[in-house]
C-alpha positions as CSV (number, residue, x, y, z in Angstrom):
1,M,9.1,-9.9,1.4
2,N,7.5,-9.7,-2.0
3,K,8.6,-6.4,-3.6
4,N,6.7,-7.3,-6.8
5,V,3.3,-6.5,-5.2
6,R,4.1,-4.2,-2.2
7,K,6.7,-1.7,-0.9
8,A,9.5,-2.7,1.4
9,I,9.8,-0.1,4.2
10,I,12.5,0.2,6.9
11,A,11.5,2.9,9.4
12,G,13.5,4.0,12.3
13,N,11.6,4.9,15.4
14,W,13.9,7.1,17.4
15,K,11.6,7.4,20.4
16,M,12.7,10.1,22.9
17,N,16.3,10.3,21.7
18,K,18.6,12.8,20.1
19,T,18.9,16.6,20.4
20,R,18.7,18.6,17.2
21,P,22.5,18.6,16.8
22,E,22.7,14.9,17.4
23,A,19.9,14.3,15.0
24,K,21.7,16.3,12.3
25,T,24.9,14.3,12.9
26,L,23.1,10.9,12.7
27,L,21.3,11.8,9.5
28,E,24.4,13.3,7.9
29,E,26.2,10.0,8.6
30,L,23.3,7.9,7.3
31,K,22.8,9.7,4.0
32,P,25.9,8.6,2.1
33,L,25.5,5.0,3.5
34,V,22.1,4.5,2.0
35,A,22.2,6.9,-1.0
36,D,22.4,4.1,-3.6
37,V,19.7,1.8,-2.0
38,K,17.1,0.7,-4.4
39,G,13.7,-1.0,-3.7
40,V,13.4,0.0,-0.1
41,E,11.6,3.0,1.4
42,I,13.8,4.5,4.2
43,V,12.0,6.5,6.9
44,A,13.3,8.3,10.0
45,C,10.6,8.8,12.5
46,V,12.0,11.4,14.9
47,P,10.8,13.4,18.0
48,F,8.7,16.5,17.2
49,T,11.6,18.8,18.1
50,N,13.8,17.1,15.5
51,L,11.3,17.2,12.6
52,E,12.5,20.5,11.1
53,T,16.1,19.4,11.4
54,A,15.4,16.1,9.8
55,L,13.4,17.6,6.9
56,A,16.2,20.0,6.2
57,V,19.0,17.4,6.3
58,T,17.2,14.8,4.2
59,A,15.8,17.2,1.6
60,G,16.5,15.8,-1.9
61,T,17.6,12.4,-0.5
62,N,15.9,9.0,-0.5
63,I,15.2,9.3,3.3
64,K,11.7,10.1,4.2
65,V,10.7,11.7,7.5
66,G,8.0,10.6,9.9
67,A,6.6,11.7,13.3
68,E,6.0,9.4,16.3
69,N,2.4,10.3,16.9
70,C,-0.4,12.8,16.1
71,H,-3.7,13.8,17.7
72,F,-7.0,13.1,16.1
73,E,-8.4,16.6,16.3
74,K,-7.4,19.3,13.8
75,S,-6.9,21.9,16.5
76,G,-8.2,22.9,19.9
77,A,-7.4,22.8,23.7
78,F,-5.2,19.8,23.7
79,T,-2.0,21.0,25.5
80,G,1.1,19.2,24.4
81,E,-0.5,17.6,21.3
82,I,0.3,17.9,17.6
83,S,-2.2,17.6,14.8
84,A,-1.9,15.7,11.6
85,D,-2.3,18.9,9.7
86,M,0.6,20.5,11.5
87,L,2.8,17.6,10.5
88,A,1.6,17.6,6.9
89,E,2.2,21.3,6.5
90,M,5.8,20.8,7.6
91,G,6.4,18.2,4.9
92,V,6.3,15.1,7.1
93,E,5.2,12.0,5.2
94,Y,4.8,9.2,7.7
95,V,3.4,8.9,11.3
96,V,3.7,6.1,13.8
97,L,0.4,5.4,15.5
98,G,-0.6,3.0,18.3
99,H,2.9,2.1,19.4
100,S,2.8,-0.2,22.4
101,E,4.6,2.4,24.5
102,R,1.8,4.9,23.7
103,R,-0.7,2.3,24.6
104,Q,1.1,1.3,27.8
105,Y,2.2,4.6,29.2
106,F,-0.2,7.2,27.7
107,G,-3.6,5.5,27.7
108,E,-3.9,5.0,23.9
109,T,-6.7,2.6,23.0
110,D,-7.8,1.0,19.8
111,E,-10.5,3.7,19.6
112,T,-8.0,6.6,19.7
113,V,-5.6,4.8,17.4
114,N,-8.5,4.5,14.9
115,K,-9.3,8.2,15.3
116,R,-5.7,9.2,14.8
117,T,-5.3,6.9,11.8
118,K,-8.4,8.6,10.1
119,A,-7.0,12.0,11.0
120,A,-3.6,11.2,9.5
121,L,-5.1,9.8,6.3
122,A,-7.3,12.9,6.0
123,A,-4.2,15.1,6.2
124,G,-2.4,13.1,3.6
125,L,0.0,11.3,5.9
126,K,1.0,7.7,5.6
127,P,0.2,5.9,8.9
128,I,2.3,3.2,10.4
129,V,-0.3,1.4,12.6
130,C,1.2,-0.8,15.3
131,V,-0.4,-3.9,16.6
132,G,1.0,-6.7,18.9
133,E,0.4,-8.9,21.9
134,L,1.7,-8.8,25.4
135,L,3.8,-11.7,26.8
136,W,0.9,-12.8,29.0
137,E,-1.4,-12.8,26.0
138,R,1.1,-15.0,24.0
139,E,1.5,-17.3,26.9
140,C,-2.3,-17.7,27.1
141,D,-2.3,-18.6,23.4
142,I,-4.6,-15.7,22.4
143,T,-2.1,-13.9,20.0
144,E,-4.4,-14.3,17.0
145,E,-7.5,-13.1,18.9
146,V,-5.6,-10.0,20.1
147,I,-4.3,-9.2,16.6
148,A,-7.6,-9.8,14.9
149,R,-9.3,-7.4,17.4
150,Q,-6.7,-4.7,16.8
151,I,-6.9,-4.9,13.1
152,K,-10.7,-4.7,13.1
153,L,-10.8,-1.8,15.6
154,D,-7.8,0.2,14.4
155,L,-8.9,0.1,10.8
156,F,-12.7,0.5,11.6
157,G,-14.4,2.7,9.0
158,I,-11.3,3.0,6.8
159,S,-11.8,2.1,3.1
160,A,-9.7,-0.3,1.1
161,E,-8.3,2.7,-0.8
162,D,-7.2,4.4,2.4
163,A,-6.0,1.1,4.0
164,K,-3.5,0.7,1.1
165,K,-1.9,4.0,2.3
166,C,-1.3,2.4,5.7
167,T,1.6,0.2,6.9
168,I,0.9,-2.3,9.6
169,A,3.8,-2.9,12.1
170,Y,3.6,-6.1,14.1
171,E,5.4,-5.5,17.3
172,P,5.2,-8.2,19.9
173,V,5.2,-6.1,23.1
174,W,7.4,-8.7,24.8
175,A,10.1,-8.2,22.2
176,I,10.4,-4.4,22.3
177,G,13.5,-3.0,24.0
178,T,14.0,-6.3,25.8
179,G,16.6,-7.8,23.6
180,K,14.1,-10.7,23.0
181,T,13.1,-11.2,19.4
182,A,10.4,-13.3,17.9
183,T,11.9,-16.0,15.8
184,A,11.7,-15.5,12.0
185,E,9.1,-18.2,12.0
186,Q,7.0,-16.6,14.7
187,A,7.2,-13.2,13.0
188,E,6.2,-14.7,9.7
189,E,3.3,-16.6,11.3
190,V,1.8,-13.5,12.8
191,C,2.5,-11.3,9.7
192,A,0.8,-13.9,7.5
193,F,-2.2,-13.9,10.0
194,I,-2.4,-10.1,9.8
195,R,-2.5,-10.3,6.0
196,A,-5.2,-12.9,6.2
197,Q,-7.2,-10.6,8.4
198,L,-6.7,-7.7,6.0
199,E,-8.0,-10.0,3.2
200,K,-11.0,-10.9,5.2
201,K,-11.7,-7.2,6.0
202,Y,-11.1,-5.9,2.5
203,D,-10.0,-8.2,-0.4
204,K,-6.9,-10.2,-1.5
205,A,-5.6,-7.4,-3.7
206,T,-5.7,-4.9,-0.9
207,A,-4.1,-7.3,1.6
208,D,-1.4,-8.3,-0.9
209,S,-0.5,-4.6,-1.5
210,M,-0.1,-3.6,2.1
211,T,3.3,-3.5,3.8
212,I,3.5,-5.4,7.0
213,Q,6.6,-4.7,9.1
214,Y,8.1,-6.6,12.0
215,G,8.9,-4.3,14.9
216,G,10.3,-6.3,17.8
217,S,14.0,-5.8,18.3
218,M,15.0,-6.2,14.7
219,N,18.7,-5.5,14.4
220,A,21.7,-5.9,12.1
221,K,22.3,-9.5,13.1
222,N,18.7,-10.9,12.7
223,A,17.3,-8.6,9.9
224,E,18.2,-10.8,7.0
225,E,16.6,-13.9,8.4
226,L,13.4,-11.9,9.2
227,V,13.0,-10.0,5.9
228,K,13.5,-13.2,3.9
229,K,10.1,-14.3,5.1
230,P,7.4,-13.7,2.5
231,N,5.1,-11.7,4.7
232,V,7.7,-9.6,6.5
233,D,8.0,-6.5,4.4
234,G,10.5,-4.6,6.4
235,G,10.9,-3.3,10.0
236,L,10.0,-0.6,12.5
237,I,13.4,-0.3,14.1
238,G,14.0,1.1,17.6
239,G,17.5,1.1,19.1
240,A,19.3,0.0,16.0
241,S,18.0,3.0,14.1
242,L,20.1,5.3,16.4
243,K,23.3,4.0,15.0
244,A,23.9,4.7,11.3
245,P,25.9,1.5,10.5
246,D,23.4,-0.8,12.2
247,F,20.4,0.9,10.5
248,T,22.2,0.7,7.2
249,A,22.8,-3.0,7.7
250,I,19.1,-3.6,8.2
251,I,18.3,-1.5,5.1
252,K,20.8,-3.4,3.0
253,A,19.3,-6.7,4.2
254,A,15.9,-5.5,3.0
255,E,17.4,-4.4,-0.3
256,A,19.0,-7.8,-0.9
257,N,15.8,-9.7,-0.3
Protein backbone atom coordinates (compact mmCIF):
# COMPACT_ATOMS: atom_id res chain seq x y z
CA MET A 1 0.00 0.00 0.00
CA ASN A 2 1.03 3.56 -0.59
CA LYS A 3 -0.25 5.70 2.27
CA ASN A 4 1.42 8.79 0.85
CA VAL A 5 -1.20 9.13 -1.88
CA ARG A 6 -4.25 7.19 -0.65
CA LYS A 7 -6.01 6.00 2.46
CA ALA A 8 -5.48 2.54 3.93
CA ILE A 9 -8.86 1.07 4.93
CA ILE A 10 -9.58 -2.11 6.86
CA ALA A 11 -13.32 -2.75 6.85
CA GLY A 12 -15.06 -5.59 8.62
CA ASN A 13 -18.04 -7.07 6.78
CA TRP A 14 -20.03 -8.84 9.50
CA LYS A 15 -22.58 -10.25 7.07
CA MET A 16 -25.62 -11.80 8.85
CA ASN A 17 -23.94 -12.20 12.23
CA LYS A 18 -24.29 -10.83 15.78
CA THR A 19 -27.29 -9.76 17.81
CA ARG A 20 -27.24 -6.28 19.33
CA PRO A 21 -25.75 -7.47 22.65
CA GLU A 22 -23.13 -9.50 20.76
CA ALA A 23 -22.32 -6.51 18.56
CA LYS A 24 -21.85 -4.31 21.61
CA THR A 25 -19.54 -6.88 23.23
CA LEU A 26 -17.40 -7.24 20.10
CA LEU A 27 -17.02 -3.51 19.54
CA GLU A 28 -16.29 -2.83 23.22
CA GLU A 29 -13.53 -5.45 23.01
CA LEU A 30 -12.16 -3.96 19.80
CA LYS A 31 -12.06 -0.31 20.88
CA PRO A 32 -9.08 -0.42 23.27
CA LEU A 33 -7.16 -2.77 20.97
CA VAL A 34 -7.17 -0.28 18.08
CA ALA A 35 -7.41 3.03 19.94
CA ASP A 36 -3.83 4.02 19.16
CA VAL A 37 -3.79 2.91 15.51
CA LYS A 38 -2.55 5.58 13.13
CA GLY A 39 -2.72 5.76 9.34
CA VAL A 40 -5.50 3.22 8.90
CA GLU A 41 -9.23 3.87 8.57
CA ILE A 42 -11.11 1.24 10.59
CA VAL A 43 -14.68 0.43 9.57
CA ALA A 44 -17.26 -1.96 11.01
CA CYS A 45 -19.93 -2.79 8.43
CA VAL A 46 -22.72 -4.34 10.45
CA PRO A 47 -26.26 -5.66 9.86
CA PHE A 48 -28.99 -3.03 9.76
CA THR A 49 -30.30 -4.10 13.18
CA ASN A 50 -26.89 -3.38 14.73
CA LEU A 51 -26.31 0.06 13.23
CA GLU A 52 -27.67 2.10 16.13
CA THR A 53 -25.76 -0.05 18.61
CA ALA A 54 -22.55 0.27 16.62
CA LEU A 55 -22.91 4.03 16.24
CA ALA A 56 -23.47 4.46 19.97
CA VAL A 57 -20.60 2.20 21.02
CA THR A 58 -18.07 3.71 18.58
CA ALA A 59 -19.01 7.37 19.11
CA GLY A 60 -15.87 9.43 19.70
CA THR A 61 -13.54 6.58 18.67
CA ASN A 62 -11.47 5.91 15.55
CA ILE A 63 -13.89 3.19 14.39
CA LYS A 64 -16.25 4.18 11.58
CA VAL A 65 -19.57 2.44 10.95
CA GLY A 66 -20.80 1.11 7.63
CA ALA A 67 -23.90 -0.68 6.35
CA GLU A 68 -23.90 -3.79 4.18
CA ASN A 69 -26.16 -2.51 1.42
CA CYS A 70 -28.63 0.21 0.44
CA HIS A 71 -31.40 0.65 -2.11
CA PHE A 72 -31.13 3.01 -5.05
CA GLU A 73 -34.45 4.80 -4.51
CA LYS A 74 -34.90 7.48 -1.85
CA SER A 75 -38.19 5.98 -0.64
CA GLY A 76 -41.16 4.00 -1.87
CA ALA A 77 -42.83 0.60 -1.99
CA PHE A 78 -39.70 -1.50 -1.57
CA THR A 79 -40.51 -3.80 1.33
CA GLY A 80 -37.45 -4.88 3.28
CA GLU A 81 -35.11 -2.30 1.76
CA ILE A 82 -33.18 0.60 3.31
CA SER A 83 -32.38 3.85 1.51
CA ALA A 84 -29.06 5.65 1.48
CA ASP A 85 -30.73 8.69 3.05
CA MET A 86 -31.94 6.58 5.97
CA LEU A 87 -28.38 5.41 6.58
CA ALA A 88 -26.88 8.87 6.27
CA GLU A 89 -29.45 10.34 8.68
CA MET A 90 -28.34 7.80 11.29
CA GLY A 91 -24.71 8.81 10.98
CA VAL A 92 -23.52 5.83 8.95
CA GLU A 93 -20.43 6.73 6.90
CA TYR A 94 -19.69 3.74 4.65
CA VAL A 95 -21.79 1.23 2.71
CA VAL A 96 -20.79 -2.04 1.01
CA LEU A 97 -22.28 -2.38 -2.47
CA GLY A 98 -22.23 -5.20 -5.02
CA HIS A 99 -20.87 -7.87 -2.71
CA SER A 100 -20.70 -11.22 -4.48
CA GLU A 101 -23.23 -12.69 -2.06
CA ARG A 102 -25.69 -9.97 -3.00
CA ARG A 103 -25.02 -10.67 -6.67
CA GLN A 104 -25.24 -14.45 -6.24
CA TYR A 105 -28.22 -14.81 -3.90
CA PHE A 106 -30.26 -11.63 -4.38
CA GLY A 107 -30.05 -10.83 -8.06
CA GLU A 108 -27.78 -7.79 -7.87
CA THR A 109 -26.44 -6.77 -11.26
CA ASP A 110 -23.85 -4.26 -12.37
CA GLU A 111 -26.74 -1.97 -13.31
CA THR A 112 -28.26 -2.04 -9.82
CA VAL A 113 -24.82 -1.71 -8.23
CA ASN A 114 -24.28 1.39 -10.33
CA LYS A 115 -27.63 2.83 -9.24
CA ARG A 116 -26.92 2.06 -5.59
CA THR A 117 -23.47 3.63 -5.83
CA LYS A 118 -24.93 6.83 -7.27
CA ALA A 119 -27.61 6.91 -4.56
CA ALA A 120 -25.03 6.37 -1.83
CA LEU A 121 -22.83 9.17 -3.17
CA ALA A 122 -25.82 11.51 -3.45
CA ALA A 123 -26.61 10.85 0.22
CA GLY A 124 -23.03 11.59 1.28
CA LEU A 125 -22.04 7.99 1.99
CA LYS A 126 -18.71 6.43 1.05
CA PRO A 127 -19.34 3.35 -1.13
CA ILE A 128 -17.19 0.24 -0.95
CA VAL A 129 -17.86 -1.19 -4.40
CA CYS A 130 -17.09 -4.90 -4.77
CA VAL A 131 -15.81 -6.53 -7.94
CA GLY A 132 -14.42 -9.99 -8.59
CA GLU A 133 -14.44 -13.07 -10.77
CA LEU A 134 -15.92 -16.53 -10.29
CA LEU A 135 -13.65 -19.58 -10.17
CA TRP A 136 -14.91 -20.64 -13.60
CA GLU A 137 -14.07 -17.22 -15.01
CA ARG A 138 -10.54 -17.40 -13.59
CA GLU A 139 -10.07 -20.90 -14.96
CA CYS A 140 -11.21 -19.62 -18.37
CA ASP A 141 -8.55 -16.89 -18.11
CA ILE A 142 -11.03 -14.02 -18.40
CA THR A 143 -10.42 -12.39 -15.00
CA GLU A 144 -9.30 -9.12 -16.57
CA GLU A 145 -12.27 -8.99 -18.95
CA VAL A 146 -14.68 -9.56 -16.04
CA ILE A 147 -13.04 -6.93 -13.83
CA ALA A 148 -12.80 -4.36 -16.63
CA ARG A 149 -16.50 -4.80 -17.40
CA GLN A 150 -17.48 -4.41 -13.74
CA ILE A 151 -15.41 -1.25 -13.31
CA LYS A 152 -16.94 0.30 -16.42
CA LEU A 153 -20.53 -0.60 -15.50
CA ASP A 154 -20.44 -0.13 -11.73
CA LEU A 155 -18.89 3.34 -12.07
CA PHE A 156 -20.83 4.37 -15.17
CA GLY A 157 -21.80 8.04 -15.07
CA ILE A 158 -19.81 8.68 -11.89
CA SER A 159 -17.45 11.65 -12.06
CA ALA A 160 -13.79 11.54 -11.09
CA GLU A 161 -14.61 13.70 -8.08
CA ASP A 162 -17.20 11.19 -6.86
CA ALA A 163 -15.06 8.19 -7.79
CA LYS A 164 -12.44 9.45 -5.32
CA LYS A 165 -15.03 8.97 -2.56
CA CYS A 166 -15.39 5.30 -3.50
CA THR A 167 -13.31 2.36 -2.36
CA ILE A 168 -12.97 -0.62 -4.69
CA ALA A 169 -12.88 -4.04 -3.04
CA TYR A 170 -11.43 -6.83 -5.14
CA GLU A 171 -13.01 -10.04 -3.92
CA PRO A 172 -12.28 -13.13 -5.99
CA VAL A 173 -15.54 -15.00 -5.50
CA TRP A 174 -13.73 -18.33 -5.29
CA ALA A 175 -11.85 -17.08 -2.21
CA ILE A 176 -14.78 -15.80 -0.12
CA GLY A 177 -15.66 -17.93 2.86
CA THR A 178 -13.90 -20.90 1.30
CA GLY A 179 -10.64 -20.67 3.17
CA LYS A 180 -8.91 -20.26 -0.19
CA THR A 181 -6.97 -17.07 -0.65
CA ALA A 182 -5.47 -15.52 -3.72
CA THR A 183 -1.72 -15.40 -3.36
CA ALA A 184 -0.30 -11.98 -2.59
CA GLU A 185 0.99 -11.93 -6.15
CA GLN A 186 -2.46 -12.73 -7.58
CA ALA A 187 -4.09 -10.08 -5.40
CA GLU A 188 -1.51 -7.48 -6.42
CA GLU A 189 -1.86 -8.36 -10.10
CA VAL A 190 -5.62 -7.79 -10.12
CA CYS A 191 -5.53 -4.73 -7.84
CA ALA A 192 -2.91 -3.18 -10.15
CA PHE A 193 -5.13 -4.02 -13.12
CA ILE A 194 -8.08 -2.32 -11.38
CA ARG A 195 -5.98 0.79 -10.85
CA ALA A 196 -4.99 0.76 -14.51
CA GLN A 197 -8.67 0.57 -15.47
CA LEU A 198 -9.46 3.48 -13.18
CA GLU A 199 -6.66 5.49 -14.79
CA LYS A 200 -8.05 4.65 -18.24
CA LYS A 201 -11.55 5.70 -17.16
CA TYR A 202 -10.51 8.83 -15.27
CA ASP A 203 -6.86 9.89 -14.96
CA LYS A 204 -3.72 8.86 -13.11
CA ALA A 205 -4.24 11.22 -10.18
CA THR A 206 -7.73 9.85 -9.57
CA ALA A 207 -6.59 6.25 -9.90
CA ASP A 208 -3.63 6.78 -7.58
CA SER A 209 -5.84 8.37 -4.93
CA MET A 210 -8.44 5.58 -4.80
CA THR A 211 -8.24 2.85 -2.17
CA ILE A 212 -8.35 -0.70 -3.53
CA GLN A 213 -8.94 -3.40 -0.93
CA TYR A 214 -8.46 -7.13 -1.15
CA GLY A 215 -11.53 -9.02 0.04
CA GLY A 216 -10.98 -12.75 -0.27
CA SER A 217 -10.38 -14.51 3.06
CA MET A 218 -7.78 -12.06 4.36
CA ASN A 219 -6.92 -13.09 7.90
CA ALA A 220 -4.43 -12.52 10.71
CA LYS A 221 -1.92 -14.90 9.16
CA ASN A 222 -1.83 -13.64 5.58
CA ALA A 223 -2.66 -9.94 6.04
CA GLU A 224 0.90 -8.69 6.28
CA GLU A 225 2.00 -10.35 3.05
CA LEU A 226 -1.05 -8.97 1.24
CA VAL A 227 -0.89 -5.37 2.46
CA LYS A 228 2.82 -5.14 1.66
CA LYS A 229 1.87 -5.13 -2.01
CA PRO A 230 1.85 -1.61 -3.50
CA ASN A 231 -1.70 -1.76 -4.89
CA VAL A 232 -3.39 -3.57 -1.98
CA ASP A 233 -4.59 -0.71 0.22
CA GLY A 234 -6.32 -2.72 2.93
CA GLY A 235 -9.00 -5.34 3.15
CA LEU A 236 -12.71 -6.05 3.26
CA ILE A 237 -12.69 -8.65 6.00
CA GLY A 238 -15.37 -11.28 6.55
CA GLY A 239 -15.01 -13.98 9.19
CA ALA A 240 -11.87 -12.54 10.77
CA SER A 241 -13.72 -9.30 11.58
CA LEU A 242 -15.97 -11.19 14.01
CA LYS A 243 -13.06 -11.82 16.40
CA ALA A 244 -11.52 -8.71 17.91
CA PRO A 245 -7.97 -10.12 18.23
CA ASP A 246 -7.93 -11.36 14.61
CA PHE A 247 -9.37 -8.12 13.25
CA THR A 248 -6.86 -6.15 15.30
CA ALA A 249 -3.97 -8.21 13.90
CA ILE A 250 -5.05 -7.32 10.37
CA ILE A 251 -5.38 -3.64 11.28
CA LYS A 252 -1.92 -3.66 12.88
CA ALA A 253 -0.45 -5.28 9.76
CA ALA A 254 -1.92 -2.45 7.69
CA GLU A 255 -0.61 0.13 10.13
CA ALA A 256 2.91 -1.32 9.92
CA ASN A 257 2.98 -1.24 6.14
